[in-house]
N, C-alpha and C positions, 0 to 999 in steps of 0.2 A: 503493499499500499504505501504511494506517493505521500510528501507532507501534505499538508493541508494547505488549500487555495487561498491565495493572500490577495490579491489583485480584489480590490472589490469592484470594480470597472466589470471584470470576465466572469465573477460571480452573479453582477446583476442580469448582463446577457443570459447567461446559462439558467436562470432561473424558472421560465416555464418549462425548461425540457426537464429540467430534475422535478418539477411539481407533476407532471406529467406520470414520468416512470414512478413517483412515488401513489401516486392517485393508481397506478395500476396495482401496485400492494396494497393497497389500501382494497381495491377490488376482490382480489384474491383472500383478503385478512380477515372481510367481513361474512364473503360469500361461503368458506372453510365452518368460519364457525356457525353457520345460520340455517345453511342447508338442514341439520336435525329437526328444525320444526316443523319441516313440511313430511321427515317420514318418520315423527312420533309413534302415527298409526299403525302402521306396517310392522314396526320395530316391535309394537309392544305388543302387538299380535304375535310373532312370531317368536321372538323372547318370553313370551308368556310374565309380564311383570306388570305394578301398579300406576298409576298417575305419580304415587311419591315418589319409584324409582326413576322414572322419566325426569322428574324436576332434579333429582340429584345428576343423572347422568347429563342433564340439559342446562342446571344451573351450577349447583355448588360446590361437586366434583373438579367439575372444569374450573370455578374461579380460585377455588383455593391456589392451585398451581400455577395458573394464571397470575394471581397476586404475588404469590411466594415470591416469583423468580423476577415480576416488574420490577420491585425496587433494586434489587442487586444491579440486575443487566441495565436500570436507567442510569446506576451511578455508577457504572464499566462504560454508560454510553457518552458523562460528561467530562471522561477525564481518558477517553480513545477515539477509537474511528467508529462514528455511528454505521457509516458506510458497510464496515465489515458487518457490525453486529446484525444489520437488517438482513443483509445478503444471506450471513446464516439464520438468520431465525424463520425467515419464510421458506429456506430449503426444510427447514425441520420439521413445520407445520405442516406445510404440503405432504411430505412424507408419511408421516402420520394421518394425515387424512386418508392417505389413500389405502394405509392401512387397516385404516377402520372398517373397511368392508369386506375382510377377511374373519374379522372376529365371526363366531357362532355360540359365543356366551355372553350375558350381561355385562362379566367381568371382565371381557376380553375388549368388550365396546369402551368399557369405562376406561382402560390404561391405556387404549388408542388415541381417546377424548384427552387422558393427562396429557398426553404427547403433543399435543396439537396446543392445549393451554399454555405450556411451557413455552413451545415458539412462537405464540403469537404475543407473548408478554413481551419480547422484543422489537414487538412494532408500530404502535403508537408513542411512546417516548422518545425513542429515535429518529421516529419522523418529523413529528411536531419542534424537534430542536433542529433540525437540520432545515425546515421550511423559514423557523423563524428567522435563521442565519442568512438565507437566499433571499427574503423578502424584508424592506423598510416595513415597521410596524402601521403605517397606514395602509398596506396592502396585505397585515397578517392575517385579519380576519376574513379574508378574500381568499387567501392561499387554502389556510386550514377546511374552510367552507369547501373549497373544491376537492381537496383532499377525501375530505369526508362524503363527498356527494361519492366520488370511486367508490368509497364503501359500498354507498345504497345501492347504487348500480350492480355493485355484485351481491350484495342482496338482492335484490331484484331479478337478477341472471337464474342465482341460486335456487330460489325458491323456483322460477319455471322451471328451468333445468332438471331438478329434482323429479317434480313434479310428473314430468315426461316421463324421466329415466326410469323410476320408480317403476310407475305404471307398465309401463312398455317390458322392462330385463327387470325389476325388483329390486330392491333397495341399497342392494351392496354395490350394485354396479354406481351408484350416483357417487360416492366418495373417490372410487376410482379413476370416475372418468372428470369430477371436478378438483382431483385433490394432485395430480400429477403434473399437470399446467404450470403449478407454481414454483415449480423448479426452475424450471427457465426464466422467470422472471426474475428470481434468485440470483439466477449467473447475469442478467441483464442490467441489475441494480449495481453488482460487481464490478463489470468493466465500464460502466458509462457516465456513474455519480462521482463525482469530484466531492470530498470530506472539502467543507467551504470553513473557511476562520471563522472564530466564536466572536461575535459583535456585542457589545454590553449596550447599554444606554448612554455613555459620552466613551467608553473604548471601544475604535473600530480597529486598532490593532491587536485585538487580544487574541489569542489562539486556543488556550487548554486552559482548564483548570490545574492546579496544584494537584498531587495526588495523594493528598494530606487531609486527613481532618478522620474525624468519625462519624460513622453512617447516620446514628444517634443525633448527634450535633448537628449535622443538615438538615435532618427531618423536623428535630426540636426550634430549629429558627423558622423554616417554612410554617407548622403550625402555628407562630408565635406571633403570625400576622393576621390579622381580623380577617381582613378582604379575600386572602387565598383561604382561608379557614372555611367562611362561609358557602364561598366558592367549591369546595371541596364536598361541604355537607349540600348544596342544591345539587351537582354533578349526580354524587351519589344516588340520592334519595331518585332524583329525575330518575337514574338509570334501573330503580328496584321497580320501576314504573314499567319502563319500555321491555325491559327484559323481559318479564312478566307474562306483559302483554304481549312480546315479539314471540317467544317458543309457543303461545300457546291459542295465538287465534286461527292459524289453519286447524289445528285442530276444533276450536268451536266452529267452524264453517264443516267440517267434516261430520260432527256430531249432531249437532243444531239446524244446520241446514241439508244436511245428506249430500253434500257436494262430492265429487270425487280427488282423490288424492291428484290426478292432472289437475282438473280443475281449479282445485285451490291453489296449485303452484301459479300456475299460469294469472287466473284473475286479481288474487291476492299478492301474488309478485308484480304484478302491473298495476295495483292501485298506489298498493306500498312505494313501489319503486320510482314511478314516475313520478307520484307528489311527494315523496323525499328528496329525486334531487331536484326537483323545479324549487321547490320549500326551501332547499339549505342553498341553491345557488344565489336564488331570491333574495335572501337573508342576508348571503356575502353581499352582494352588491347594494341593497339597501343601509348597511352598517358602515360601508365609507363614507356614506354623506353623515350619516348620523354620528356615527364616534367623531367625525371631523368635530363636528359642534357639541359633543360632550362623551369624555369617555368611557360616563357611566352607561351608555346603552349599548356597553360589552358584556350587562349583568341585566340591564332593564330590557333587552330585545327577547333572550331566552324566558324571563318570567313572563311577560306578555303573552308570547307563543305559545307556552305550557299552557297557561289560564283560556287561552280561548279552544286551545284544542279539546278541551275534557268534555265539553257536551256533544261534541264530533263522534267521538268515543264511543260517547254513551249512547249515543243513536245508532252505531254500529253493533252494538252488542245485544241492545233491546229491540231492535226493527225485524218483523215478522218474515220479509222480503228478502231473498239473498242478495239481491240486485243494489236494490235500495242501502244494505248492510255494507255491501262493498263499495258504493259512492260514497259513503259517510267515512268507510274507510281511507278512501284517497284524501280526501277534505282535511280529514284530523292529519294525516302523514305531513300535508303538506304544512299545514299551518304549524303543527309541533316542531317541523322541521326549520322553520326560518328561525329560529336563534341555535340549534345543534353547533355548528361551526363558529359562530360567535361567542358564545358560551366557552368553548373549549380555547378560544384564541385567549378570551381574557384570563387565562393563568399564565400565559405567557406574558402578559403586563406589569403583572406583578410578582414576579419573582426573578432572582437575579439574573445575569445573562449564562452562569457558571452553574445553574441548577434549573437549568428550564428542562432536561428531561427527569430529573427527578421530581421537578415540581408536578410534569404528568404524571408519574408511576406514583405518586404517592397517590394522586385523585383516580388513579385506575386502579391502587390495592384495596380503597376505600367501595369504590364500584364492583368491581369485582366481588367481595364479600356481601354488600350491600342491594347490588344490582344483578348481576350476572349470577351470583350464589342464592343470596334472598328469595330473590324475584320469582323467578319459576317455581322454587320448592315452594314458596308461600302459596303461590295460586293453585300449585298440585295438591299441597294439605288439603288446602279450603274447600276443592273441588271432591275431593275424596270426603272429605267431613260432611258438605253439603249433598251429597249423593242419593244417601237413603230417603232422602224429604225431595229431591227435585231430578232423580233419576240423569238421565242424560244431560238436562239442561245445568246440572249442577255448576258445570263450567262457565255457563254465562254468568252467574249471580258472582262466581272468584272475582271473575274479571273485573266486575263492576263495583266490585268494593276495592279491587286494586287499585283503580282509578283516581280514588280519594285523596290516595296518599301524595299526590301532585300539590297539593296545597300545600304541603309541609317543604317541598323543595320550592316553589315559588317563593315563599318567606324567605326562606337563605339567602335567594338571588335578589330580592330586596336589600336585607340586609346585608348584604357585601357591597353593595352600591353607595353606603354611607358614608364609607372611606378612600371609595375606588380610585378617587382622582389622586388623592396624596400618594398612596402608595402605587401608582402607576407612574409614577413620578414626570420626568421629562422628555420619555423617550421617543415621544411621540413628535419630538423636533429633527431626531437621526432618518439622514436621506443616503439615498444611494445615489450614483453618479450615472448619467443619461447612457 
């Protein structure tokens, strides 16, 4: 690996190519973790497992390893080559996704998904840190929104492809078909993305932080700042709802509306994907002007988007007509996504330049346990609890109850805004050469 790229003008010219590559990485990152949502019913029937076991498989167990490896990998990314870490990570999770199709017992599949979680732990912190050094602060929310949009496209493609492949060839082939191409993407990142210099608020010549200090000291420094702490809680609690809904919505349409796996994959993938991509990109574009007027829009916009999406999600789960419910899901995904990239970009605004990967990793750690882990598991447990009273409709009520938790996330975004401008400092003055 060559020395870090130091010329700001070269970094500026290459930024959109790098963003394109990272968006492809994001595509595979979110696709490989999301395809399980469409495969829940055939896997459950084949392996004879309960909703609670599915919740552990799709959520908590994956999240434990994703979270546990995320912080040490991020700390390494803050002190070494982020490109190298990212390339190895995508190769690992893609290989383990392909291996998932070979599982013939619940425990074998669980171990394979653990491998996916370990690999994916290296993606978002390193990618966001790279984006923050390739793009100036005024473009950062837009760039991270594009990166996240790549993930939504991955979810869309994954849901549709998983439904069609599973319906035609069986669920095992889905993992092999969708996992293998990611290995090529890992090679692409390794060979074509240059490691940039690390840019601080005022020191554009900074290259890398010293490899000294204790992990807990870094964590304590970040958690001691109130804006960062509230963003952590807002994102984590929001992910509790998002992951709970995301992992179970496909099963909801299969059970309640009696759609086929292929129908769910195509229609749910299209509604969630198109809505999500349009919402994320629109939010990123809007944020360029809003954030220029007031830095607090980095946390105000995700709070507003979350609140406005609640009634649309409610309609999705209670309306008796499947087509109308899918239409409501499209609008809900669009509105909720308006704040996705902007909220994640706010992390980069309030953390020191030499702790950007760590700042993201800590939030991903909390989000993994609270969101990916507890979200799907809580919905599964609640659905099993309600099943004796509501039968196949128990999942509907479990999802509706989960929606209410979004109000807690909105509260923390508002609390983060109270000192956000102070903590964001003056890095909005930082520019890049044309």
